[in-house]
N, C-alpha and C positions, 0 to 999 in steps of 0.2 A: 720065624719068630714073630710074636705079636708086636705091632707097631706102637711106639710111645707117642701119646697124644697130649700136647700141652693144652690146658683148659684155663682160660682167663676167668677171673672171679669178680663178682660185684664188690665194690668197695664203698662203705658208708663213712663219710667224713674222713676219708684217707687213713682209717686205722682198723676197721673191722672187715675182714675178707669173708665173703659168703658165696656159696655156689650150690644150686639145687642138686640133690642126689640123682635126679632124673638124667642130668647130663652124664654123670659118671656111669650109671647103669646102662644107658643107651649105647655108650662107647664100648663098655665091657661086653654087652650083648652082641655087638657087631664084630668083636674080636680084637679090640684095642686095649691098651693099658693107659688110663687117664692119669695125668699128673697136674695138680692145681698150681697155677703160676701166680706169684704175688706181684704187686706193683713195687716200684722203687729200685728196679734193676735195669733201667733203660740202657746203661752203658754196656750191659752184657747181652743185649738183645740178639746180636749176631751170633755170639757163641751159643746162646740158648737155641736159636733157630737151627744151628748146625746139629745140635744134639737130638732134637725131637723129629718125629716123622710126619707130624701133622699138627694143625692148630685149630681148636674150636674157640671162637670168640662168642662169649655168652651174652645173655640179656641182662638187664638191670636198669640203672637210672638214666638220666638224660646226658647229653653231650654238650660240651662247652661250645657255644656258637661262634666264639672268636676264632675257632679253628677253621671256619669257612667264611670269614669276613663279615660276620654279623655281631650285634650286641644282644644281650639277653632280653627276650620279650616277657611280658607279665606271666604267661602260663608255663614258662620254663621251670622244670622241676629240679631236684637235687642233682648236682654234677660232681664228678670226681676227676679233677685235672690230672692227677697221677695215673689214674687208669687210662684216661684218654691218650696220654703221651706214650705209655708203655704199649698199648694195643696197636697204635699206629705204627710204631717202630717194628713190632713183631710181625704185623701183616706185611709191611714193606720188605723186611728181610726174608720172610717165607716166600713171597712172590718172586724176589730176585733169584732164589734158589729153585723156583718152580716146585715148591712143596705144597701139599694140599691145605686149603683153608676153608673152613665152614663157619660162616657168620650167622648167628641166630638172633632175631629181634633187634636189640641194640647193636648186635654184631654186624648186621647188614649195613647199618648206618655208618658205623665207624670204618667198615671196609670201604664204603664209597668215599668217605672223607680221606682215607689213607691214600687214595689215588688221585685226589684233587677235586672230588665232587662236593656236593652240598646236600642240605636236607631241610625239611620243614621243622621248625622248633615246636610247632603245635598245629596240626592239620586243621583243627576245628576253627581256629581264629585266623588262619592264613589262606584257607581255600573257601571260596564263596559258594561253590556248588554243593548240593546236598550229598552228604557222605553217609556211609554205613556206620554202624557201631563197631569201632575198632578196638574198644576196650570192653570185651564181653562180660556180661554179668552172669557167669556160669562157671562150672568147674573147668579146669584146664584141659580136660580130655574131651570137652564138647566141641564139635566142629560147627562154627558159627556162620562162615560165609565162604563163597567160592573164590578160587584163583584160576585164571586162564593163562596158559603158557604156550609159546610158539611151538609148532610141530617139531622142529629140528633142534630145539634147545636141549642142553644137558638135563635140565629139570624135567622136561617132557619125557626124555628117554628113561630117566629114573622112575618117574611116576607111572609111565606106561599109558598115559592118557593126557588129553589137552586141558581138561577141566576137573578140578577136585576141590573138596572142602578142607578148610583149615580152622584152627583156633586163632584167637586174636587178642593181644594185650599190649596196645601201644597208642600213643598220641603224637609221636614224632614219626617221620617217614622220609625215605630217600626222595630227593627232588631231581636234580640234574645228574646224569650218570655219564662220566667220561670214559674214554678208552683206557685200558683194554677191557673194561667192563661193559656189559650190555644188559638191558632190561629183559628178563626172562619170565616174568610173572606179574600180573596185575589183578586187583580186585575189580568187581563190576563198576565201582565208582571211580576207577582210574588210579587209585593209590597203588604205587609200586610195591609189589609183594616179594619179588625175587630178582636178583641180579647175578650174573656169572661172567667169568672171564672168557674172552674169545681167543686168548693167547697162552693160557696155562692149562695143564692137564686136569686140574680140579680146583677151582676157586668159585665157591657158591655162597650166596647170602640169601637167607629167607627171613621174611618179616614175622612169621608166626613161630610157634614153639613146637617143633617136632619131637623134642626129647620126651615129654610125658606121654605123647601119643605112641612113640616107639615102644616105650616100656609097657603100655597097655595093649600092644599088638597091632597097631595100625600099619597096614602093609606099606603104604607110600613112605611113611616116616621111618620105618625099619630100613627100607631100601636106601633112603638118603644117607643114613649112617653106614650101612653096609658098603655102598659105593665109595663113600668118603674113606673108610678104613681100607678098602681094597686098593685105592689109589695111594694110600700111605705105605703100603708094603714095599 
């Protein structure tokens, strides 16, 4: 049977739930059945995690910095506290059950926070070194910069190569990564682009957006979703 995949949604002002159709289609294309998850059901997180076979944590707005011990900086964008709390609980419950989790863009950041890590609220004001353009001025299927991944990482095995190009739409980024997660991808400027668990069968976070790339036929992006779905079976 096709696995049931819970998909978190972007929430604007805690009342309008939205999610790109590319997430839905990339999951369907890989053999899964996507179900959109609303916020406001925190007390049912464990029950929900028991019912679904895998979790995709999607992209969207910024994350409340008080979750990792900081206060808002001037360049922090729109946040959704309800979304933050629900996604953290879902990630934690899924990891307790060793069920697959795929975090995308914002999803990699909240995944890291869910296990006690932190992040940059705004890379351009917090990092002094010269950085790449991480919010590309191009269509979302354009591959704008490279990611390097360690040879024996889950990501490298999926990609089939140690270096490949990705799209990029973010101004926040993962900073310190605690166990059981480990860094498995970086951009040439040092920004963390991927993390994965060393203790679970499939927990992967990527800073880019593979979903529109998968729909357009990009091989690495397709394999990310295929391997995720295969581990959900």
